[in-house]
C-alpha positions as CSV (number, residue, x, y, z in Angstrom):
1,X,0.0,0.0,0.0
2,X,1.3,3.5,-0.9
3,X,1.9,5.3,2.4
4,X,0.1,8.4,1.4
5,X,-3.0,6.3,0.8
6,X,-3.1,4.7,4.2
7,X,-5.1,7.5,6.0
8,X,-7.7,7.6,3.2
9,X,-8.1,3.9,3.1
10,X,-8.3,3.6,6.9
11,X,-10.9,6.4,7.1
12,X,-13.1,5.0,4.4
13,X,-12.8,1.4,5.7
14,X,-13.8,2.6,9.2
15,X,-16.8,4.4,7.8
16,X,-17.8,1.5,5.6
17,X,-17.4,-1.0,8.5
18,X,-19.6,1.1,10.7
19,X,-22.3,1.4,8.1
20,X,-22.2,-2.3,7.2
21,X,-22.3,-3.2,10.9
22,X,-25.2,-0.9,11.5
23,X,-27.1,-2.4,8.6
24,X,-26.5,-6.0,9.8
25,X,-27.6,-5.0,13.3
26,X,-30.9,-3.5,12.0
27,X,-31.7,-6.6,10.0
28,X,-30.9,-8.9,13.0
29,X,-33.0,-6.9,15.4
30,X,-36.0,-6.4,13.1
31,X,-36.0,-7.9,9.6
32,X,-38.4,-6.1,7.3
33,X,-41.4,-8.2,6.4
34,X,-40.7,-7.6,2.7
35,X,-37.4,-9.3,3.1
36,X,-38.8,-12.2,5.1
37,X,-41.3,-13.0,2.4
38,X,-39.0,-12.2,-0.5
39,X,-35.7,-13.7,0.7
40,X,-35.5,-15.9,-2.5
41,X,-35.8,-12.7,-4.7
42,X,-33.2,-11.0,-2.5
43,X,-30.8,-13.9,-3.0
44,X,-31.5,-13.8,-6.7
45,X,-30.5,-10.1,-6.8
46,X,-27.4,-11.0,-4.8
47,X,-26.3,-13.6,-7.3
48,X,-27.0,-11.1,-10.2
49,X,-25.0,-8.4,-8.5
50,X,-22.0,-10.7,-7.9
51,X,-22.1,-11.9,-11.6
52,X,-22.2,-8.2,-12.7
53,X,-19.1,-7.4,-10.6
54,X,-17.3,-10.6,-11.8
55,X,-18.1,-10.0,-15.5
56,X,-17.9,-6.2,-16.0
57,X,-18.2,-4.5,-19.4
58,X,-15.1,-2.7,-20.6
59,X,-15.9,1.0,-21.2
60,X,-13.4,3.3,-23.0
61,X,-12.9,6.4,-20.9
62,X,-10.6,8.9,-22.6
63,X,-7.3,7.0,-23.2
64,X,-8.0,4.3,-20.6
65,X,-10.3,1.3,-20.6
66,X,-12.3,0.9,-17.4
67,X,-14.3,-2.2,-16.5
68,X,-17.9,-0.9,-15.6
69,X,-20.2,-3.4,-13.9
70,X,-24.0,-3.2,-14.1
71,X,-24.2,-3.8,-10.3
72,X,-25.4,-0.3,-9.6
73,X,-28.8,-1.2,-11.2
74,X,-29.1,-4.3,-9.0
75,X,-28.0,-2.4,-5.9
76,X,-30.6,0.4,-6.5
77,X,-33.3,-2.2,-7.2
78,X,-32.5,-3.9,-3.9
79,X,-32.5,-0.5,-2.2
80,X,-35.9,0.4,-3.4
81,X,-37.4,-3.1,-2.9
82,X,-35.9,-4.2,0.4
83,X,-34.6,-1.0,2.1
84,X,-31.1,0.4,2.6
85,X,-29.8,-2.1,5.2
86,X,-30.4,-5.1,2.9
87,X,-29.0,-3.1,-0.1
88,X,-25.8,-2.3,1.9
89,X,-25.1,-5.9,2.7
90,X,-25.9,-6.9,-0.9
91,X,-23.5,-4.3,-2.3
92,X,-20.7,-5.2,0.0
93,X,-21.0,-8.9,-0.6
94,X,-21.1,-8.5,-4.3
95,X,-17.9,-6.3,-4.6
96,X,-16.0,-8.3,-2.0
97,X,-16.7,-11.6,-3.6
98,X,-15.7,-10.2,-7.0
99,X,-12.5,-8.6,-5.7
100,X,-11.4,-11.7,-3.8
101,X,-12.1,-13.8,-6.9
102,X,-9.9,-11.4,-8.9
103,X,-7.1,-11.8,-6.4
104,X,-6.9,-8.1,-5.4
105,X,-4.9,-7.0,-2.4
106,X,-6.7,-7.0,0.9
107,X,-6.7,-3.2,1.2
108,X,-8.4,-2.8,-2.2
109,X,-11.0,-5.3,-1.1
110,X,-11.7,-3.4,2.1
111,X,-11.7,0.0,0.4
112,X,-14.1,-1.1,-2.4
113,X,-16.4,-2.8,0.0
114,X,-16.5,0.2,2.3
115,X,-17.0,2.5,-0.7
116,X,-20.0,0.6,-1.8
117,X,-21.4,0.5,1.7
118,X,-21.1,4.3,2.1
119,X,-22.5,5.0,-1.3
120,X,-25.5,2.7,-0.8
121,X,-26.2,4.1,2.7
122,X,-26.1,7.7,1.3
123,X,-28.5,6.7,-1.5
124,X,-30.9,5.1,1.0
125,X,-30.8,8.2,3.3
126,X,-31.5,10.4,0.3
127,X,-34.5,8.3,-0.8
128,X,-36.0,8.3,2.7
129,X,-35.4,11.9,3.4
130,X,-36.7,12.9,0.0
131,X,-40.1,11.5,0.7
132,X,-40.4,13.9,3.6
133,X,-40.1,17.0,1.4
134,X,-43.3,19.0,1.1
135,X,-43.3,18.8,-2.7
136,X,-43.6,15.0,-2.4
137,X,-45.6,14.7,0.9
138,X,-48.3,17.1,-0.1
139,X,-48.8,15.7,-3.5
140,X,-47.5,18.7,-5.5
141,X,-46.3,16.3,-8.0
142,X,-48.1,13.2,-9.3
143,X,-47.0,10.2,-7.2
144,X,-45.2,8.4,-10.0
145,X,-43.1,11.5,-11.0
146,X,-42.3,12.3,-7.4
147,X,-41.2,8.7,-6.6
148,X,-39.2,8.5,-9.9
149,X,-37.5,11.8,-9.0
150,X,-36.5,10.4,-5.6
151,X,-35.1,7.3,-7.2
152,X,-33.0,9.2,-9.6
153,X,-31.8,11.4,-6.8
154,X,-30.8,8.4,-4.8
155,X,-29.0,6.9,-7.7
156,X,-27.2,10.2,-8.3
157,X,-26.0,10.3,-4.7
158,X,-24.8,6.7,-5.0
159,X,-22.8,7.6,-8.0
160,X,-21.4,10.9,-6.7
161,X,-20.2,9.3,-3.4
162,X,-18.7,6.4,-5.3
163,X,-16.8,8.5,-7.8
164,X,-15.7,11.1,-5.1
165,X,-14.1,8.4,-2.9
166,X,-12.5,6.7,-5.9
167,X,-11.1,10.0,-7.3
168,X,-9.8,10.9,-3.9
169,X,-7.6,7.8,-4.0
170,X,-6.5,8.4,-7.6
171,X,-5.7,12.0,-7.0
172,X,-3.3,11.1,-4.2
173,X,-1.7,8.3,-6.3
174,X,-1.2,10.5,-9.4
175,X,-0.5,13.8,-7.6
176,X,-3.4,15.6,-9.3
177,X,-5.6,18.1,-7.5
178,X,-8.8,16.4,-6.3
179,X,-11.1,18.9,-8.0
180,X,-9.4,18.2,-11.4
181,X,-9.5,14.5,-10.8
182,X,-13.2,14.6,-9.8
183,X,-14.0,16.6,-12.9
184,X,-12.2,14.0,-15.1
185,X,-14.1,11.2,-13.3
186,X,-17.5,12.9,-14.0
187,X,-16.6,13.6,-17.6
188,X,-15.6,10.0,-18.3
189,X,-18.3,8.1,-16.4
190,X,-21.3,10.3,-15.8
191,X,-23.1,9.3,-19.0
192,X,-22.6,5.6,-18.5
193,X,-23.8,5.8,-14.9
194,X,-26.7,8.0,-15.7
195,X,-27.9,5.3,-18.1
196,X,-27.5,2.6,-15.5
197,X,-29.3,4.7,-12.9
198,X,-32.2,5.1,-15.3
199,X,-32.3,1.3,-15.8
200,X,-32.3,0.7,-12.1
201,X,-35.1,3.2,-11.5
202,X,-37.2,1.7,-14.3
203,X,-36.6,-1.9,-13.0
204,X,-37.6,-0.9,-9.5
205,X,-40.9,0.6,-10.7
206,X,-41.6,-2.6,-12.7
207,X,-40.6,-4.7,-9.6
208,X,-43.5,-3.1,-7.7
209,X,-45.9,-4.6,-10.3
210,X,-44.2,-8.0,-9.9
211,X,-40.7,-9.2,-9.2
212,X,-40.6,-10.8,-12.6
213,X,-41.6,-7.7,-14.5
214,X,-38.1,-6.2,-14.8
215,X,-37.2,-9.1,-17.1
216,X,-38.9,-7.1,-19.9
217,X,-35.8,-4.8,-19.8
218,X,-33.3,-7.6,-20.1
219,X,-33.3,-7.9,-24.0
220,X,-32.6,-4.1,-24.3
221,X,-29.8,-4.3,-21.7
222,X,-28.2,-7.2,-23.4
223,X,-28.5,-5.5,-26.8
224,X,-26.8,-2.4,-25.4
225,X,-24.1,-4.4,-23.8
226,X,-23.4,-6.4,-27.0
227,X,-23.3,-3.2,-29.1
228,X,-20.8,-1.5,-26.8
229,X,-18.7,-4.6,-26.6
230,X,-18.6,-4.6,-30.4
231,X,-17.6,-0.9,-30.5
232,X,-14.8,-1.5,-27.9
233,X,-13.6,-4.5,-29.8
234,X,-13.4,-2.6,-33.1
235,X,-11.6,0.3,-31.5
236,X,-9.1,-2.0,-29.9
237,X,-8.5,-3.9,-33.1
238,X,-8.0,-0.6,-35.0
239,X,-5.3,0.4,-32.5
240,X,-3.8,-3.0,-32.7
241,X,-3.7,-2.9,-36.4
242,X,-1.9,0.5,-36.4
243,X,0.5,-0.8,-33.8
244,X,1.2,-3.8,-36.0
245,X,1.8,-1.5,-39.0
246,X,4.3,0.4,-36.9
247,X,6.1,-2.8,-36.1
248,X,6.2,-3.7,-39.7
249,X,7.7,-0.4,-40.6
250,X,10.3,-0.9,-37.9
251,X,11.2,-4.3,-39.3
252,X,11.9,-2.8,-42.8
253,X,15.3,-2.2,-41.2
254,X,16.3,-5.2,-39.1
255,X,18.3,-3.0,-36.8
256,X,15.2,-0.9,-35.7
257,X,12.9,-3.7,-34.6
258,X,10.6,-2.7,-31.8
259,X,11.7,0.9,-32.0
260,X,8.2,2.2,-31.6
261,X,7.5,0.0,-28.7
262,X,10.5,1.2,-26.8
263,X,9.8,4.8,-27.6
264,X,6.2,4.4,-26.3
265,X,7.4,2.8,-23.1
266,X,9.9,5.6,-22.5
267,X,7.5,8.3,-23.4
268,X,4.9,7.0,-20.9
269,X,7.6,6.7,-18.2
270,X,9.0,10.2,-18.7
271,X,5.5,11.7,-18.7
272,X,4.8,10.1,-15.3
273,X,8.2,11.2,-14.1
274,X,7.2,14.8,-15.0
275,X,3.9,14.2,-13.0
276,X,1.7,14.4,-16.0
277,X,-1.7,12.9,-15.3
278,X,-2.3,9.3,-16.2
279,X,-4.7,10.2,-18.9
280,X,-2.1,12.4,-20.7
281,X,0.6,9.8,-20.2
282,X,-1.6,7.2,-21.8
283,X,-2.4,9.5,-24.7
284,X,1.3,10.1,-25.3
285,X,2.1,6.4,-25.1
286,X,-0.6,5.7,-27.7
287,X,0.7,8.3,-30.2
288,X,4.3,7.3,-29.6
289,X,3.4,3.7,-30.4
290,X,2.5,4.8,-34.0
291,X,4.6,7.9,-34.4
292,X,6.4,6.4,-37.4
293,X,3.3,5.2,-39.2
294,X,3.8,7.9,-41.9
295,X,6.9,6.2,-43.1
296,X,4.7,3.9,-45.1
297,X,4.9,6.7,-47.7
298,X,8.7,6.7,-47.8
299,X,10.5,4.4,-50.2
300,X,13.0,1.8,-48.8
301,X,15.6,3.2,-51.1
302,X,15.4,6.5,-49.3
303,X,14.6,5.2,-45.8
304,X,17.5,2.8,-45.7
305,X,20.0,4.7,-47.7
306,X,23.5,4.5,-46.3
307,X,24.9,7.5,-48.1
308,X,24.0,11.1,-48.1
309,X,20.5,12.4,-48.9
310,X,19.7,14.7,-51.7
311,X,17.3,17.6,-51.1
312,X,14.5,15.7,-52.7
313,X,15.2,12.6,-50.5
314,X,15.4,14.7,-47.4
315,X,12.0,16.2,-48.2
316,X,10.6,12.8,-48.8
317,X,11.8,11.6,-45.4
318,X,10.4,14.7,-43.6
319,X,7.0,14.2,-45.3
320,X,6.4,11.2,-43.1
321,X,5.2,13.5,-40.3
322,X,2.3,14.9,-42.3
323,X,1.6,11.5,-43.9
324,X,1.3,10.0,-40.4
325,X,-1.0,12.9,-39.4
326,X,-3.3,12.2,-42.4
327,X,-3.5,8.5,-41.6
328,X,-4.3,9.0,-37.9
329,X,-6.7,11.9,-38.5
330,X,-9.3,9.4,-39.7
331,X,-9.4,7.7,-36.3
332,X,-11.2,9.5,-33.5
333,X,-9.1,7.8,-30.9
334,X,-6.0,9.6,-32.2
335,X,-7.4,12.8,-33.6
336,X,-7.3,14.9,-30.3
337,X,-3.6,14.0,-29.8
338,X,-2.3,14.6,-33.3
339,X,-0.3,17.7,-32.3
340,X,2.1,15.4,-30.4
341,X,2.8,13.5,-33.6
342,X,2.9,16.6,-35.8
343,X,5.3,18.5,-33.5
344,X,7.8,15.9,-32.3
345,X,10.4,16.9,-34.9
346,X,10.2,20.6,-34.1
347,X,13.1,22.3,-32.3
348,X,12.9,24.7,-29.5
349,X,14.9,27.3,-31.5
350,X,12.5,27.0,-34.5
351,X,14.8,25.0,-36.8
352,X,12.7,21.8,-36.8
353,X,10.1,20.6,-39.2
354,X,7.5,20.5,-40.6
355,X,6.3,23.9,-39.4
356,X,9.3,25.6,-37.8
357,X,7.6,26.0,-34.5
358,X,9.4,27.6,-31.5
359,X,9.6,26.6,-27.9
360,X,6.3,28.2,-26.7
361,X,4.4,26.6,-29.6
362,X,5.6,23.0,-29.0
363,X,3.5,21.0,-26.6
364,X,4.9,19.0,-23.7
365,X,3.9,15.7,-25.2
366,X,5.8,16.4,-28.4
367,X,8.9,17.5,-26.4
368,X,8.8,14.2,-24.5
369,X,8.4,12.1,-27.7
370,X,11.3,14.0,-29.4
371,X,13.7,13.2,-26.6
372,X,12.7,9.5,-26.2
373,X,12.7,9.0,-30.0
374,X,16.2,10.5,-30.2
375,X,17.6,8.5,-27.4
376,X,16.3,5.2,-28.7
377,X,17.7,6.0,-32.2
378,X,21.1,6.9,-30.9
379,X,21.4,3.7,-28.8
380,X,20.2,1.5,-31.7
381,X,22.4,0.1,-34.4
382,X,21.9,1.4,-37.9
383,X,23.0,0.1,-41.3
384,X,25.6,2.9,-41.6
385,X,26.8,3.0,-38.0
386,X,27.0,1.1,-34.7
387,X,24.9,1.9,-31.7
388,X,26.1,4.7,-29.5
389,X,26.7,3.8,-25.8
390,X,23.9,4.9,-23.5
391,X,26.2,7.3,-21.7
392,X,27.2,9.0,-24.9
393,X,23.6,9.2,-26.1
394,X,22.6,10.9,-22.9
395,X,25.5,13.4,-23.2
396,X,24.4,14.1,-26.7
397,X,20.9,14.9,-25.5
398,X,22.1,17.3,-22.8
399,X,24.4,19.0,-25.3
400,X,21.4,19.9,-27.4
401,X,19.1,21.1,-24.7
402,X,17.8,24.6,-25.2
403,X,18.2,24.4,-28.9
404,X,16.6,21.1,-29.8
405,X,15.5,19.4,-26.6
406,X,13.7,20.4,-23.4
407,X,16.1,20.3,-20.4
408,X,13.4,19.2,-18.0
409,X,12.4,16.3,-20.3
410,X,16.0,15.1,-20.7
411,X,16.5,15.3,-16.9
412,X,13.3,13.2,-16.4
413,X,14.5,10.6,-18.9
414,X,17.8,10.4,-17.1
415,X,16.2,9.9,-13.7
416,X,14.0,7.1,-15.1
417,X,16.8,5.3,-16.9
418,X,19.0,5.4,-13.7
419,X,16.2,4.2,-11.5
420,X,15.4,1.4,-14.0
421,X,19.2,0.5,-14.0
422,X,19.4,1.2,-17.8
423,X,21.9,3.9,-17.2
424,X,24.7,4.1,-14.6
425,X,24.4,6.9,-12.1
426,X,28.0,7.9,-12.9
427,X,27.4,8.0,-16.6
428,X,28.9,11.5,-16.8
429,X,32.3,10.2,-15.9
430,X,32.1,7.5,-18.5
431,X,30.8,9.8,-21.2
432,X,33.3,12.7,-20.6
433,X,34.6,13.7,-24.1
434,X,38.2,12.8,-24.0
435,X,40.1,12.8,-27.2
436,X,37.2,14.4,-29.0
437,X,37.3,13.8,-32.7
438,X,35.3,15.9,-35.0
439,X,34.5,14.1,-38.2
440,X,34.3,16.2,-41.3
441,X,31.1,15.9,-43.2
442,X,31.2,14.6,-46.8
443,X,31.2,17.7,-48.8
444,X,31.4,20.4,-46.3
445,X,31.2,21.5,-42.6
446,X,28.5,20.1,-40.3
447,X,25.4,21.8,-39.1
448,X,24.4,23.1,-35.8
449,X,22.4,20.2,-34.4
450,X,21.2,16.7,-34.6
451,X,19.1,17.3,-37.7
452,X,21.0,20.1,-39.3
453,X,23.1,19.9,-42.5
454,X,22.9,20.7,-46.1
455,X,21.1,18.4,-48.5
456,X,23.3,15.6,-49.8
457,X,25.8,15.7,-46.8
458,X,26.0,14.5,-43.2
459,X,26.5,16.7,-40.2
460,X,29.7,16.7,-38.2
461,X,29.7,14.3,-35.3
462,X,29.9,16.4,-32.2
463,X,32.3,14.1,-30.4
464,X,33.6,10.6,-29.9
465,X,33.1,9.5,-26.3
466,X,35.8,7.7,-24.4
467,X,34.0,4.4,-23.6
468,X,33.3,1.5,-25.8
469,X,32.8,3.4,-29.0
470,X,32.8,2.0,-32.5
471,X,36.1,2.1,-34.3
472,X,34.6,4.6,-36.6
473,X,32.7,7.3,-34.7
474,X,29.1,7.4,-35.9
475,X,28.0,10.6,-37.5
476,X,24.7,12.0,-36.1
477,X,22.5,14.1,-38.2
478,X,20.6,14.1,-41.3
479,X,21.1,10.5,-42.2
480,X,19.5,9.1,-38.9
481,X,16.3,8.0,-40.6
482,X,14.8,6.2,-37.7
483,X,13.5,8.6,-35.0
484,X,16.5,10.8,-34.0
485,X,16.2,12.8,-37.2
486,X,13.4,11.7,-39.3
487,X,11.7,8.9,-37.3
């Protein structure tokens, strides 16, 4: 358990235990007649609630996929049919059984059970108190509308308590302000839960006619569930197809296999290292996974060329950014995050491509992708050079901060690499440029950065680092076609 979560979990667990204990005491002292005569129906609802928790429906919320159970409809039905004490015990039993079956840690089981207990008790209190308001008691509204309004209010309270407690935990985990996290939670789940509350209210009204009557809604529920599962499957398959295409593009050059996967992993890690919210980190990871998809429009003869590039070939390489943007613009899952893809070859000093944006115009996601893309490219073997040692690659990134790369992003990547033991803490000693050798470019002097240079020539290598370096120092610049320059 994360230490900063302990007070929240203990407080919620204590509250939930008190509510569940009180509900059990009430039922033991005086069991409601409706429960005594309808115990089989109650047990049926309990089984349905457990099944709903065990077999949730995956709902796509922003960049994440969240399993959403239909148990809120069963819990509300039990609340309106048997009273809040019975509903509390049903809710707790359902979520605890499902969490234990899923093998969740004990503190998550306790928290989820307590959260359900508190939400159900709050909904029950709302429903009972609501019937005492003059607008309801004096018949200012037709009975059916007044009762329906109270059921919706109770369902709304259940949802708000549930999402508030859950977002409280997530806010502390992700270091995001609670208000912001709560707003995200409402944005992503309000529509789904409003629909489920409506179903629960409708089922409870039908239940009063006869306990079998709610079955009439089952076909519609199953149809909606099937339709959404189909949508989720198609979206997942579309993302998987593009990821596979990215892998195929990486495999065009055997030395760059899994480049996109590594860049996606690093991009997500650096985003979290910079305390970006999980949602933004996932969006960046998704774009990074397919950031090279536009290379499908680049010929192998150009992409894998070992010599210098002509002006026309350079333009063809650079066109992969806009080609990738055009491909992904047709998919709604990527469209909101296209600026990350379109800007990750821009430089802070305005000398990048395709638009020549400057520092303040380049988004954080694009800055992260640029650094991770460059690092993986430098540390990977290429047809025209050997891989650069990690220490030397990190030094190269630092040398171009301020002009090409964001210093904070480079520092975040360094921290993560060191923590993951992919980079030695004393890498600066190993990468110190002793016996620096400047390699003349073929046909003229080098440019000012990792992507600079005249058409048809390579840039000067900025240095040969002192530890295991290739016999021939690798030139970095225009010809790095996988990521660092053009990837």
